[in-house]
MARNU-273321 format. One record per residue (C-alpha): residue in one letter; y, z, x. Coordinates in nm, 4 decimals. Layout:
<recs>
@res = a	c2 = Y	c3 = Z	c1 = X
...
</recs>
This chain:
<recs>
@res = m	c2 = -2.0357	c3 = -0.4394	c1 = 0.6378
@res = a	c2 = -2.2206	c3 = -0.3227	c1 = 0.9479
@res = e	c2 = -2.5959	c3 = -0.3632	c1 = 0.9727
@res = q	c2 = -2.8357	c3 = -0.1249	c1 = 0.9523
@res = t	c2 = -3.0015	c3 = 0.0110	c1 = 1.2874
@res = s	c2 = -3.3548	c3 = 0.1141	c1 = 1.3185
@res = t	c2 = -3.2473	c3 = 0.4821	c1 = 1.2377
@res = g	c2 = -3.1122	c3 = 0.3961	c1 = 0.9260
@res = k	c2 = -2.7472	c3 = 0.4287	c1 = 1.0279
@res = a	c2 = -2.5018	c3 = 0.1775	c1 = 1.0097
@res = a	c2 = -2.3989	c3 = 0.0344	c1 = 1.2933
@res = t	c2 = -2.0389	c3 = 0.0314	c1 = 1.4395
@res = p	c2 = -1.9697	c3 = -0.2801	c1 = 1.6569
@res = d	c2 = -1.6425	c3 = -0.1788	c1 = 1.7927
@res = g	c2 = -1.5429	c3 = 0.2031	c1 = 1.7708
@res = a	c2 = -1.2335	c3 = 0.1661	c1 = 1.9545
@res = m	c2 = -1.1154	c3 = -0.0585	c1 = 1.6481
@res = l	c2 = -1.2336	c3 = 0.2343	c1 = 1.4143
@res = r	c2 = -1.0228	c3 = 0.4726	c1 = 1.6268
@res = l	c2 = -0.7501	c3 = 0.2437	c1 = 1.5694
@res = g	c2 = -0.7846	c3 = 0.2072	c1 = 1.2387
@res = l	c2 = -0.7764	c3 = 0.5915	c1 = 1.1647
@res = w	c2 = -0.4675	c3 = 0.6019	c1 = 1.3831
@res = l	c2 = -0.2730	c3 = 0.3409	c1 = 1.1804
@res = v	c2 = -0.3858	c3 = 0.5054	c1 = 0.8412
@res = a	c2 = -0.2666	c3 = 0.8693	c1 = 0.9885
@res = g	c2 = 0.0597	c3 = 0.7243	c1 = 1.0929
@res = t	c2 = 0.1144	c3 = 0.5553	c1 = 0.7424
@res = m	c2 = 0.0615	c3 = 0.8575	c1 = 0.5808
@res = a	c2 = 0.3072	c3 = 1.0428	c1 = 0.8217
@res = y	c2 = 0.5712	c3 = 0.7755	c1 = 0.7511
@res = n	c2 = 0.5138	c3 = 0.7338	c1 = 0.4205
@res = l	c2 = 0.5558	c3 = 1.1227	c1 = 0.3405
@res = v	c2 = 0.9054	c3 = 1.1187	c1 = 0.5435
@res = e	c2 = 1.0060	c3 = 0.8216	c1 = 0.3420
@res = a	c2 = 0.8936	c3 = 1.0027	c1 = 0.0180
@res = v	c2 = 1.1075	c3 = 1.2805	c1 = 0.1022
@res = i	c2 = 1.4208	c3 = 1.1080	c1 = 0.1992
@res = a	c2 = 1.3885	c3 = 0.8462	c1 = -0.0774
@res = l	c2 = 1.3704	c3 = 1.1238	c1 = -0.3712
@res = w	c2 = 1.6378	c3 = 1.3106	c1 = -0.2417
@res = a	c2 = 1.8739	c3 = 1.0092	c1 = -0.1748
@res = g	c2 = 1.7742	c3 = 0.8869	c1 = -0.5213
@res = a	c2 = 1.8523	c3 = 1.1962	c1 = -0.7084
@res = q	c2 = 2.1608	c3 = 1.2284	c1 = -0.5130
@res = a	c2 = 2.2860	c3 = 0.8738	c1 = -0.5949
@res = e	c2 = 2.1214	c3 = 0.8753	c1 = -0.9778
@res = s	c2 = 1.9337	c3 = 0.5499	c1 = -0.8631
@res = i	c2 = 1.6199	c3 = 0.5067	c1 = -1.0461
@res = a	c2 = 1.5082	c3 = 0.2121	c1 = -0.7765
@res = l	c2 = 1.5474	c3 = 0.4621	c1 = -0.4892
@res = f	c2 = 1.3540	c3 = 0.7439	c1 = -0.6803
@res = g	c2 = 1.1254	c3 = 0.4920	c1 = -0.7722
@res = f	c2 = 1.0665	c3 = 0.3883	c1 = -0.4181
@res = g	c2 = 1.0093	c3 = 0.7695	c1 = -0.3160
@res = l	c2 = 0.7106	c3 = 0.7483	c1 = -0.5559
@res = d	c2 = 0.5569	c3 = 0.4033	c1 = -0.4601
@res = s	c2 = 0.5455	c3 = 0.6031	c1 = -0.1238
@res = l	c2 = 0.3426	c3 = 0.9135	c1 = -0.2408
@res = i	c2 = 0.1097	c3 = 0.6637	c1 = -0.4078
@res = e	c2 = 0.0699	c3 = 0.4753	c1 = -0.0686
@res = l	c2 = 0.0084	c3 = 0.8443	c1 = 0.0699
@res = a	c2 = -0.2848	c3 = 0.9139	c1 = -0.1515
@res = a	c2 = -0.4237	c3 = 0.5743	c1 = -0.0586
@res = a	c2 = -0.4107	c3 = 0.6073	c1 = 0.3107
@res = a	c2 = -0.5590	c3 = 0.9728	c1 = 0.2724
@res = a	c2 = -0.8495	c3 = 0.7810	c1 = 0.0980
@res = l	c2 = -0.9134	c3 = 0.5399	c1 = 0.3687
@res = i	c2 = -0.8994	c3 = 0.8322	c1 = 0.6484
@res = h	c2 = -1.2073	c3 = 0.9555	c1 = 0.4550
@res = r	c2 = -1.3686	c3 = 0.6396	c1 = 0.4402
@res = l	c2 = -1.3060	c3 = 0.5405	c1 = 0.7937
@res = s	c2 = -1.4080	c3 = 0.8929	c1 = 0.8990
@res = v	c2 = -1.7706	c3 = 0.8442	c1 = 0.7437
@res = e	c2 = -1.8215	c3 = 0.5206	c1 = 0.9366
@res = s	c2 = -1.6932	c3 = 0.6383	c1 = 1.2625
@res = r	c2 = -1.9818	c3 = 0.9368	c1 = 1.2401
@res = g	c2 = -2.2442	c3 = 0.6659	c1 = 1.1939
@res = a	c2 = -2.3279	c3 = 0.7557	c1 = 0.8238
@res = s	c2 = -2.6140	c3 = 0.5739	c1 = 0.6874
@res = l	c2 = -2.5659	c3 = 0.2086	c1 = 0.5414
@res = e	c2 = -2.6068	c3 = 0.3409	c1 = 0.2052
@res = t	c2 = -2.3735	c3 = 0.5842	c1 = 0.2351
@res = l	c2 = -2.1031	c3 = 0.4233	c1 = 0.3997
@res = e	c2 = -2.1232	c3 = 0.1621	c1 = 0.1518
@res = k	c2 = -2.1021	c3 = 0.4003	c1 = -0.1581
@res = t	c2 = -1.7972	c3 = 0.5165	c1 = 0.0255
@res = e	c2 = -1.6650	c3 = 0.1653	c1 = 0.0331
@res = r	c2 = -1.6875	c3 = 0.0970	c1 = -0.3033
@res = g	c2 = -1.5410	c3 = 0.4278	c1 = -0.4297
@res = v	c2 = -1.2430	c3 = 0.3829	c1 = -0.1974
@res = h	c2 = -1.2007	c3 = 0.0133	c1 = -0.2872
@res = r	c2 = -1.1898	c3 = 0.0937	c1 = -0.6799
@res = f	c2 = -0.9636	c3 = 0.3603	c1 = -0.5951
@res = i	c2 = -0.6953	c3 = 0.1708	c1 = -0.4129
@res = g	c2 = -0.7363	c3 = -0.0859	c1 = -0.6755
@res = a	c2 = -0.6251	c3 = 0.1824	c1 = -0.9067
@res = t	c2 = -0.3290	c3 = 0.2777	c1 = -0.7039
@res = f	c2 = -0.2215	c3 = -0.1229	c1 = -0.7294
@res = l	c2 = -0.2525	c3 = -0.1032	c1 = -1.1227
@res = a	c2 = -0.0566	c3 = 0.2166	c1 = -1.1200
@res = l	c2 = 0.2228	c3 = 0.1082	c1 = -0.9068
@res = a	c2 = 0.2461	c3 = -0.2338	c1 = -1.1062
@res = t	c2 = 0.2644	c3 = -0.0202	c1 = -1.4302
@res = y	c2 = 0.5555	c3 = 0.1898	c1 = -1.2520
@res = v	c2 = 0.7358	c3 = -0.1173	c1 = -1.1389
@res = l	c2 = 0.7226	c3 = -0.2791	c1 = -1.4537
@res = a	c2 = 0.8300	c3 = 0.0340	c1 = -1.6517
@res = q	c2 = 1.1432	c3 = 0.1506	c1 = -1.4084
@res = s	c2 = 1.2418	c3 = -0.2005	c1 = -1.3960
@res = a	c2 = 1.2869	c3 = -0.2552	c1 = -1.7775
@res = w	c2 = 1.4124	c3 = 0.1135	c1 = -1.7941
@res = t	c2 = 1.6888	c3 = 0.0367	c1 = -1.5548
@res = i	c2 = 1.7971	c3 = -0.3354	c1 = -1.7033
@res = l	c2 = 1.7940	c3 = -0.1658	c1 = -2.0409
@res = a	c2 = 1.9736	c3 = 0.1428	c1 = -1.9690
@res = g	c2 = 2.2481	c3 = -0.0407	c1 = -1.7969
@res = q	c2 = 2.3530	c3 = 0.2614	c1 = -1.5693
@res = p	c2 = 2.4214	c3 = 0.1394	c1 = -1.2353
@res = p	c2 = 2.3872	c3 = 0.3879	c1 = -0.9446
@res = r	c2 = 2.6071	c3 = 0.5211	c1 = -0.6990
@res = e	c2 = 2.6155	c3 = 0.3425	c1 = -0.3195
@res = s	c2 = 2.3794	c3 = 0.5012	c1 = -0.0799
@res = l	c2 = 2.3955	c3 = 0.4295	c1 = 0.2718
@res = v	c2 = 2.0755	c3 = 0.6735	c1 = 0.3552
@res = g	c2 = 1.9007	c3 = 0.4728	c1 = 0.1107
@res = i	c2 = 2.0076	c3 = 0.1166	c1 = 0.2761
@res = i	c2 = 1.8994	c3 = 0.2709	c1 = 0.6273
@res = l	c2 = 1.5840	c3 = 0.3812	c1 = 0.4708
@res = a	c2 = 1.4935	c3 = 0.0044	c1 = 0.3131
@res = t	c2 = 1.6275	c3 = -0.1589	c1 = 0.6214
@res = a	c2 = 1.3760	c3 = 0.0621	c1 = 0.8720
@res = s	c2 = 1.0746	c3 = 0.0250	c1 = 0.5942
@res = l	c2 = 1.1403	c3 = -0.3679	c1 = 0.6062
@res = v	c2 = 1.0681	c3 = -0.3693	c1 = 0.9773
@res = v	c2 = 0.8220	c3 = -0.1024	c1 = 1.0277
@res = m	c2 = 0.5977	c3 = -0.1728	c1 = 0.7018
@res = p	c2 = 0.4953	c3 = -0.5311	c1 = 0.7852
@res = l	c2 = 0.4001	c3 = -0.5059	c1 = 1.1694
@res = v	c2 = 0.1346	c3 = -0.1833	c1 = 1.0446
@res = s	c2 = 0.0125	c3 = -0.3769	c1 = 0.7590
@res = w	c2 = -0.0564	c3 = -0.6888	c1 = 1.0182
@res = k	c2 = -0.2185	c3 = -0.4548	c1 = 1.2514
@res = k	c2 = -0.4325	c3 = -0.3311	c1 = 0.9783
@res = l	c2 = -0.5565	c3 = -0.6324	c1 = 0.8553
@res = q	c2 = -0.6561	c3 = -0.7452	c1 = 1.2004
@res = v	c2 = -0.8659	c3 = -0.4244	c1 = 1.2200
@res = a	c2 = -0.9776	c3 = -0.4478	c1 = 0.8807
@res = s	c2 = -1.1133	c3 = -0.7760	c1 = 0.9635
@res = a	c2 = -1.2978	c3 = -0.6539	c1 = 1.3029
@res = i	c2 = -1.4933	c3 = -0.3663	c1 = 1.0996
@res = q	c2 = -1.5388	c3 = -0.6072	c1 = 0.8149
@res = s	c2 = -1.3743	c3 = -0.3718	c1 = 0.5890
@res = a	c2 = -1.2283	c3 = -0.4486	c1 = 0.2359
@res = a	c2 = -1.0773	c3 = -0.1182	c1 = 0.1455
@res = l	c2 = -0.8808	c3 = -0.1231	c1 = 0.4632
@res = r	c2 = -0.7601	c3 = -0.4635	c1 = 0.3926
@res = s	c2 = -0.6639	c3 = -0.3672	c1 = 0.0367
@res = e	c2 = -0.4796	c3 = -0.0393	c1 = 0.1541
@res = a	c2 = -0.3077	c3 = -0.2957	c1 = 0.4299
@res = l	c2 = -0.1899	c3 = -0.5038	c1 = 0.1577
@res = e	c2 = -0.0470	c3 = -0.2136	c1 = -0.0246
@res = t	c2 = 0.1553	c3 = -0.1090	c1 = 0.2800
@res = l	c2 = 0.2706	c3 = -0.4826	c1 = 0.2243
@res = a	c2 = 0.3627	c3 = -0.4494	c1 = -0.0922
@res = c	c2 = 0.5854	c3 = -0.1687	c1 = 0.0481
@res = s	c2 = 0.7639	c3 = -0.4218	c1 = 0.2457
@res = y	c2 = 0.8669	c3 = -0.6137	c1 = -0.0503
@res = l	c2 = 0.9744	c3 = -0.3008	c1 = -0.1988
@res = s	c2 = 1.1757	c3 = -0.2493	c1 = 0.0668
@res = f	c2 = 1.3493	c3 = -0.5867	c1 = 0.0561
@res = t	c2 = 1.4073	c3 = -0.5633	c1 = -0.3323
@res = l	c2 = 1.5546	c3 = -0.2152	c1 = -0.2867
@res = l	c2 = 1.7774	c3 = -0.3052	c1 = 0.0215
@res = l	c2 = 1.8862	c3 = -0.6422	c1 = -0.1906
@res = g	c2 = 1.9352	c3 = -0.3873	c1 = -0.4899
@res = l	c2 = 2.1273	c3 = -0.1228	c1 = -0.3082
@res = a	c2 = 2.3386	c3 = -0.3734	c1 = -0.0854
@res = a	c2 = 2.4368	c3 = -0.6260	c1 = -0.4068
@res = n	c2 = 2.5401	c3 = -0.2870	c1 = -0.6021
@res = a	c2 = 2.7317	c3 = -0.1338	c1 = -0.3002
@res = l	c2 = 2.9118	c3 = -0.4956	c1 = -0.1999
@res = l	c2 = 2.8927	c3 = -0.6971	c1 = -0.5494
@res = g	c2 = 2.8569	c3 = -0.4393	c1 = -0.7779
@res = w	c2 = 2.5388	c3 = -0.6226	c1 = -0.8889
@res = w	c2 = 2.3373	c3 = -0.2986	c1 = -1.0184
@res = w	c2 = 2.0705	c3 = -0.5604	c1 = -1.1789
@res = a	c2 = 1.9208	c3 = -0.6953	c1 = -0.8937
@res = d	c2 = 1.7153	c3 = -0.4807	c1 = -0.7594
@res = p	c2 = 1.5110	c3 = -0.4608	c1 = -1.0942
@res = a	c2 = 1.5154	c3 = -0.8068	c1 = -1.1430
@res = a	c2 = 1.3598	c3 = -0.8862	c1 = -0.8053
@res = a	c2 = 1.0930	c3 = -0.6111	c1 = -0.8423
@res = l	c2 = 0.9561	c3 = -0.7461	c1 = -1.1807
@res = l	c2 = 0.8542	c3 = -1.0654	c1 = -0.9553
@res = m	c2 = 0.6063	c3 = -0.8344	c1 = -0.7558
@res = v	c2 = 0.4200	c3 = -0.7287	c1 = -1.0659
@res = p	c2 = 0.1909	c3 = -1.0458	c1 = -1.0939
@res = w	c2 = 0.0657	c3 = -1.0000	c1 = -0.7407
@res = l	c2 = 0.0027	c3 = -0.6246	c1 = -0.7888
@res = i	c2 = -0.2182	c3 = -0.6849	c1 = -1.0657
@res = k	c2 = -0.3933	c3 = -0.9784	c1 = -0.9526
@res = e	c2 = -0.4785	c3 = -0.7693	c1 = -0.5856
@res = g	c2 = -0.5536	c3 = -0.4392	c1 = -0.8134
@res = r	c2 = -0.8206	c3 = -0.5980	c1 = -1.0514
@res = e	c2 = -0.9833	c3 = -0.7594	c1 = -0.7469
@res = a	c2 = -0.9852	c3 = -0.4409	c1 = -0.5665
@res = f	c2 = -1.1027	c3 = -0.2233	c1 = -0.8420
@res = s	c2 = -1.3588	c3 = -0.4538	c1 = -0.9639
@res = g	c2 = -1.5317	c3 = -0.4858	c1 = -0.6370
@res = g	c2 = -1.4744	c3 = -0.8543	c1 = -0.6292
@res = c	c2 = -1.3485	c3 = -1.0306	c1 = -0.3209
@res = c	c2 = -1.0215	c3 = -1.0570	c1 = -0.1662
@res = a	c2 = -0.8436	c3 = -1.3392	c1 = -0.0332
@res = g	c2 = -0.9850	c3 = -1.4792	c1 = 0.3127
@res = g	c2 = -1.3311	c3 = -1.4011	c1 = 0.2471
@res = t	c2 = -1.3544	c3 = -1.0220	c1 = 0.2986
@res = c	c2 = -1.5695	c3 = -0.8443	c1 = 0.0411
@res = s	c2 = -1.6502	c3 = -0.4930	c1 = -0.0732
@res = a	c2 = -1.9701	c3 = -0.3238	c1 = 0.0761
@res = g	c2 = -2.2816	c3 = -0.5515	c1 = -0.0927
@res = q	c2 = -2.0351	c3 = -0.8236	c1 = -0.2110
@res = q	c2 = -2.1147	c3 = -1.1668	c1 = -0.1043
@res = p	c2 = -1.7868	c3 = -1.4140	c1 = -0.0494
@res = s	c2 = -1.6720	c3 = -1.6242	c1 = -0.3006
@res = p	c2 = -1.7827	c3 = -1.9914	c1 = -0.2980
</recs>
């Protein structure tokens, strides 16, 4: 975290990076809102649990991005170090909770899809959406991780990883929709999504507990693990 100045406020070593972080998170929110609307509509039209669930995932990411906007805004105003650390911890725990909620949803959705055995109809809109997200989200996540490293924000790093999780869901969704449309393999999407659950649980527990994430970036007041 930023060091405390003589005025009792947290130093902001790179205001441009903070502003970039705000723009990246705001852009993610706008994209996730559009993504959620399209996915929910297309999922309902195709009766696709996976596609509808993808829309719900977008809403979870929208909530996480909104929390990050608040945290970065606090830092950009040069708040006191105590206030900044308190905000960092709160946002970090919230994002950790969304990771765990997402893991629970993916597990439940995948199990239900497999047990119900009701293949969805083909969805060209869903395939196009999944493809677009697979291109956009990794690029946005990579840039967020750069900014998180520059401003030493574990909360932003966690939110960037959640954006990356959306990329994985986009990949599994694309595989599932394409396999269903071309080969009739309706079970491909829920089976692949199950592979994501352990990773989500690990990241969620680390973020929620305030522990260090991979790469040695810690939440406020934490020291890197040895």
